[in-house]
N, C-alpha and C positions, 0 to 999 in steps of 0.2 A: 034186703041184701046188703051185707057189709061191704066196705070199700075193698077188702081183701078178696072177697068172693067176686066182686065186680071185675077186679083185675084179672083173676083166674079166668073168668068167663070171656073177657076181652082177648086175653092171650090165646086161649083155646080156639076162639072163633077165627083168629088170624092164622093160627097154625093149620087149621083144617080148611081154610079158604082155598079155593082153586079156580083156575080159568081166569076170566076177565075180572071177576071179583077180587082175586088175589092181585092182579095187575093194578086195579083201581086203588086198593089199599096202599100198595107201594108208591103209586103216583102221588096220592094225597099226602102221605108221610113225607115224601121228598119235597113237595111244594111247601108244606108247613115248615120244614127244616130250613128253608131259605130265609125265614124270618130271623134266624140267628145272626145273619150278616148285617152290616151297616146298610142303611141308617137306622134300622129297627133295633138291632142288638138284643133281640128277644131270645137269648140263648137258653133260658129255662125250658123253652118249647122242646128242646132236644131230649129232655128227660121223658117226653111222651113219644117222640117220633123214633128215636134210636132203639128203644126196646122193641118197636114194631119190626125193625130190621132183623133182630135176633129171632123173633117168632116166625118171620117169613123164612129164614134159613132153617129153623127147627122143622117147619112143615115141608121143606123141600124134598123130604124122603118119601112123600106120598104122591099120589096122582100119576098121570101118564108120563110126565117128564120127571123122572126121579133124580134126586141127588144134585150133581153139579149143574146140569142144564137148567133145572128148575130154579136153583139159587141164582144163576146168572140172569135168568129172565126177570126175576123179581128185582135184582140189583139194577138192571137196565131201566126199569120203570121208576125205581126210586131216584136214580140219577137224573133221568129225564125230567121228572117232576121237580127236582132240586134246581136244575140248571135253567129251565125255561123262565121262571119268574126271577131268577137271580141274574140272568144275562139278557133279558128282553131289550135292555137299553142299547145293545149293539145294533139293533134295527134302525135307530135314529141316524146312524152314519150313512145308511143307504138312502136316506131322504134328503141329504144335503144337496145332492144332484139327482133328484127323483126321476127326471126324464131318462137318465142313463142307468141308474142302479136300482130303482124301486122294485123292479121285477125280481131282484135277488133277495129282497127282504125276507121272504119265507125261508129261504135256504139258510140265512143267518140266524133267524130267531128260532127255527125248528131244527135245522140241519146241524148247527154247531152243538146244541145240547144233546142231540141224538148221538153225535160222535163222542162227546165227553162222557156220556153215560156208559159208553163201552168200558171205561176204566172202573166205574162203579160196579158194573156187571162182573168185571174181572175180579174185583175185590170180594164180592159176594161168592163167586165161584171158588176162589182161593180159600175163603173162610170155610166153605162147605168141605173142602178137601181135608182140612185139619180140624174139623168140628168135633166137639166133645159133647157129652151128655150132662155135664155139670156146669157150675158157674164159670169155669175156665173158658167156656165158649165165648164169653164176652171178650177175653183177651185174644182169642182166635180172630174174632171180628176186628178188633183194634189193629192187630198186626196186618191182616189182609187188606183192610181199607187204607191203612197208611201206605202200604206198598202200592196199591192202586193209585192213590193220590200222588205219590212220588213219581210214578210213571207218567201220570197226567202232566206233571210239571216238567218232564224232560223229553218225552217222545215227540218227534216232529217239531223240534225247537221248544216244545212245552207251553202249557197254559195253566199255571197253578192258581188261577183266579178263584177266590172264594173257597180255598181249601178248608176242610172242616176245622183245622186248628185255629182259624181266625175267630171262631166262636168263643175262644178263651182269651180274647184281647180286650174285652170290655166287661167289667171295669178295668181301669188301667193297672191295678195291683195284680190281677191275674196275668196280664200280658208280660209281666217282668220275668216269668219263667222262660220266655223266649230267649233271654240273655244266656240261659244255660243250655237249652236243647233245641232252640230254633223252631221254625214252623213245623217241621215233620215230627219233632218230639211233641209239640203241642197237639198235632193232629192225632197221634196215638193216644195221648191222655184224654182228648176230647171224646173220642169214640168209646174208650173204656169207661170213662166217668158217666157219660150220658146214656150208654146202653145198659148200665148195671142194674137198673130197676127191673129188667126183663126176668131176672132169676127169682124174683119174689113169687112167681107162680110155681116154682119148682116144688116147694113143700117137701114132704118126706120122701117123695119118689126120687129126688135127685140130690138130696142133702138135707140134713136136719136143721141147718141154720142158713136159710136162704138170704137172711138179712145181712150177712157178713159182706158180700160183694158191694151192695149199695152203701153200707157203712164205711167200707174202705174208700169208696169213690168220694163220698162226702168229706172224709178225712183228708184225702188228697187235695180236694178243692179248697178246703180251709187252709191247708198247709201252703198251697200256692198263694192264697190271699195274704197269709201272714208273712211269707217271704217277700211278696211284692210290697206290702206296706212298709216293712223294714227297709227294703232297698230304696224306696222312694224317700223315706226319712233320711237315710244315710247319704243320699245324693240329691240335695236340693238343686234347683236351677241356678246355675252360675252364669252370668253374662260377661262376655268379653267387651273390649272397647270398640270392636268392629261394628259399625252402623250399617245395617242393611235397609234397602228399600226395594220391595217387590211391586212391580207394576202389573196390574190385572186389567187388560183393556176391554174384556168382554165383547170381542169382535164377533160378528156373524161369521160362520165357518166359511162361506163361499168367498168372502172378501179376502181371505188369507191366501187364495190361489188365483187371484185376479190382478194381473199386472197393472191394469188401468186404475186400480185402487191405491197405487203406490203413494201418491201425494197425500191422500186421505189417511192412510195407515200411518205414515211417518208423522204427520201433524198430530194425530191422536196420541201416538206413543210419546212424542216429545213434550206435548202440552201436559199430558197426564203425569209423566215422570217428574215434572218440575212443579207439580201441584203442592201447595202448602198443606200439610196434614194437621196443623194445629196453629193456635195463635202465635206461637213462638217459632214456628217452622219457617225456614227460608228455602224450602223446596229441595232440589237435588244437592244443593250446596251443603246440606246437613249430613250427607251420607258418604260412606266409604265405598260401598258396592251397590250398584243399581242392577236389578235382575229383571230381565224380560223373559216371556215364556217360550215354549218350543216353536220352531219354524216360524219365527215372528214376522217374516216379510214375504210378500208375493213376488219376490225377485231375489237375485243373487246379491247379497248385501255388499260383499267386498268388490264387486264389479260395477257398483253404482257409486261413483265418486261423490256425487252430491249428497247421497245418504250418509256416507262415511263422514263427510264434512259437517253435516248437521249433528251427527252424534258427537263429534269432537267439540262443536260449539256448545252442546248441552252440558258436557261433562266438565266440571271444574278440575283444576289440578289436584291430584291425589285421589280422585274418584275413578273407578273402573266400571265398565259395563260387562255383565255376563248375559249373553243373549243366545237364544236359539236362532238358527238360520239354515237355509239350504245352501250347501257349498258345492261349487263346481269342481271337478277333478283338476289337479294342479298341472297335469301334463298336456292339456288341450292347447293346440296352437291358436293364435289370435284369429278370429273370424269363423272358427268352426262352431257349428250349431251344438249346443249343449243338450244332450238327450238323457244323460244319467247324472245323478248327483248324490251327495251325502246329506244325511240329516245330522246337523252338527251343532256344537256349542262354541261360540267365540268368547274370548276375554279381550276386551278392547280398552286401551288406555285413553287418557284425556286428550291426547293429540291424534287420535284416530289410528294408532298403531295396534295391530293384532298381536297380543302377547302370547296367546295359547289357543289351541284348537283341539276339540275332541269330536270324533266321528262315531255315531251310534253303532254299537256292535250288534245288538239283538233287535233285528227288524221285525215288524208286525206282518205276518202272513196275510195276504189279500188287501192289506192297507198300504204297505210300503213295497211289497214285492208279491209276485205270484209264484206258487210252485210250478215248476216246468214253464218258466217265464216265456221263452220263445214260442213254445207250442201253443200256450194259451193265448198269447197276443196274436199269433197267426190265425187263431179261430175267433178273434174279435173280442176277447176278454181284456179287461184292464183293471188295475187295482184302484182303490178309492182315491188315491192321491194323483192318479193319472200321469205318473212319471213313466214315460216310455222306457222299457227295459228294467224298471224298478229301481229303487234306491240302491246305492252301493253300501255294503256293510263295512264298518271300520275294522281295523286289524288288531287293535290292542286297547285294553282298558288302562287308563293312566290318570294320574291326578293332574289338576290344573294349578300352575303357579300363579298366585295372585299377590300383587304388592300389598304389603302391610296387613296381610291376613294369612291364616293357616292355609295349607294346600287343600284344595277341594276335590272331592270325588264326584265327577259328573255322571248323572244318570238321566237319560232322555225317556220320557213317557213311561211305558210299561217295563222298561229295563229294571225298574225299582221293585217289581213284584216277584223277582226271582231271588230267593234266599241263598245265602252261601257264596254266591259269585259277586258280591257287592264290592268288598274292599280287598285289596291285596295285602297279605300279611307282611310283605317286604317293604311296602311303601304306605304306611298307615296315614291316611289323611286326617285333617282336623275337623272336617265337616262334609256333608253331602249336599250337593245342589241338584235338585230334581226339577227339570223343565218339562212341562207337559202341555198338551192341548186336548183337554177333555170336552172342548166345544163340539166335537163330533157327536156327543151323546146327550146333548140338550140338558134340560132340567130333569134329571132322572136319578136313580139310585147309584148308577155307575160311578160318578165322581166321589161319592161318599165311600164306596167300597175301595176305590183307588187310594183315598187318603188313609183308610184303615190299614191297608196293606203296607204303604210306605212308612207309616208310623211304626209298624213292627220291625221294619228294617233298621230304623234308628235304634230301637231297643236291642235288637240282636247285635248290632255293631258297636253300641256305646258311643254313637256319633250324633251330633245335632244335624238337623236337616233344614234347608231353606227350599221351599217348593213354590214355583211360579207356574200358575195355570191360566190359560187364556180366559176362560169363563169361570174359573174357580174349581176347586177350592184351593186358594193359595194359603200357605201357612209357614210358620217358623216353629220347629219342633225341637225340644231338647233331647239329650241322649237317653232319657228315661221314657220318652214317648209323650211327655206333656206338650200340649199345644200352647206355645208362648204367645203367639199372635195368629190371627186367622182372618181371612177375607172370604165371605160366604159365596155360595154358588149363584151365578147369574148377576153378580154385582161388578160395577166398574169402580176402580179406585187404586190407591196405593196403600201398602202395608209396611209400616216402619217398625223395626225392632233391632235390638242388638243381637249379635250372634251368640248363642249359648256356647259354653265350653264343653269340650269332649271329656269323657271319663276314660280311665285305663281300659285296655282291651278286655272284652267280656270272655267268659268261658267259651261261648259260641265262636267268637273270633279265633280263639286259640285252638279249639278242638274241632270246629266245624260240626258236621253231622255225626261225628263218632258217638257222642252221648246218646243221641236219638237211636242210632244203630244198636248200641248196647241194650237200650230199653227193649227194642223189638226182638233182638236175639234172645234175651233173657225170657221174655214173655213166650216166644216160640218154643224154647226148650221146656218151659213149664207146661205149655199146652201139650206138646208131644209126650211129655212124661205122664200127664194125666190120661192121655189116650192109651198109652201102654199099660197103665195100671188097670183101666177099665176093661181093656181087651183080655188082660191076664186073668181078671176075676170073672 
């Protein structure tokens, strides 16, 4: 049997599959698709798995649940298969305090993927609504799944983790298209490109030249690569005179919320920050900006005079510290017990003066707050950080003024996974500082995925990024997404680098998601036109 005949046989078998066999096919295809994400970056596997999604929707017109319900059912299983192996690492967070939270682990590892799969189910159902009988059905799928992924990134505060577009961010040349159309445009292209081989089984029944769609897909992929290579050549890494030092303490997660560990934590931070990084290094005296990770202390930093004094003693004149910290509300009277707080970033001068503060805007559900907080706390629930009443969200995204350095855009933890809302067009910063604590998730794939996503933000915005992570991966990234310096996962140490220069605002910064929307609308018009032609004939 020739390879073409084998492809026809495989496609037909999937189209005709029904019941639990059909669900199993979708589940396995989704699970294999997760290999396209970091750290595996095995994106060619999508040339095998995304055609399966086309054939599953092709076959949704048969069986007991015909049409849209059958497509949605297959889509849910595909999404569930995709999200379970892609997000299993979330379960690690529930083992940090296992005696309190371990019982919730199945709800996180199974329940969250089950919820997120609803958006994939919606995408499949929407695709079936606009489905065609020719190669244009690949575009129908691309439009519908992109809409579903966009909704996943926005509904209930959103969670766009591992959106399909990230499959096109490795190698780096492919990721450069993100500077034009952003994550959602990349998602549309990813689905259209990787699903295109499905039409090779059409033959004469649906078109005399079924190879055209895969050929166009490969041409698009090559064009993206050529554009990316050219862009990387035109924009080499340029470094400023600003010297950065990122401190990665690799602390155990429970120590970060234990006040009794105050002295130990401060000693480690101070000693590590002043460590010589080479034979000619004189420690922190060599740097202009010292950066510590998110929520760095098991106490309210500015309310501990001795800690602030130690920081002042550490910093030489002309050096500032950017650090994460939990911040108490400003309007609390002295002596009042602090029950709620902000997750914040401080900029601290060499004399212990707080120069600037940023409060995290986009809080993590169940990690930093609970939906229906009062009701859930009344019934014995608490979020992972155990802050009664939940963290308080900040009110405004703004840049940080830093002496002798460009203004920095602060992003705390997973704020950096949301495209489009990163930089303000009226107040363009010179770089992004991302403080995070991926220590919740152990030595797993999660931190690698996080780095993959923040790197795309740098490309979209045309801004360099300095990233400090408690347990890694800390990195300095240039505005093209090149990793200039990196400190790996699970390591303790310091990372020294000069700050890369920003480049002029990208098309994505200037136009936002408009180019991606134009792509989707054009594809939708084409699909509807093809449906009209087929129905008329």
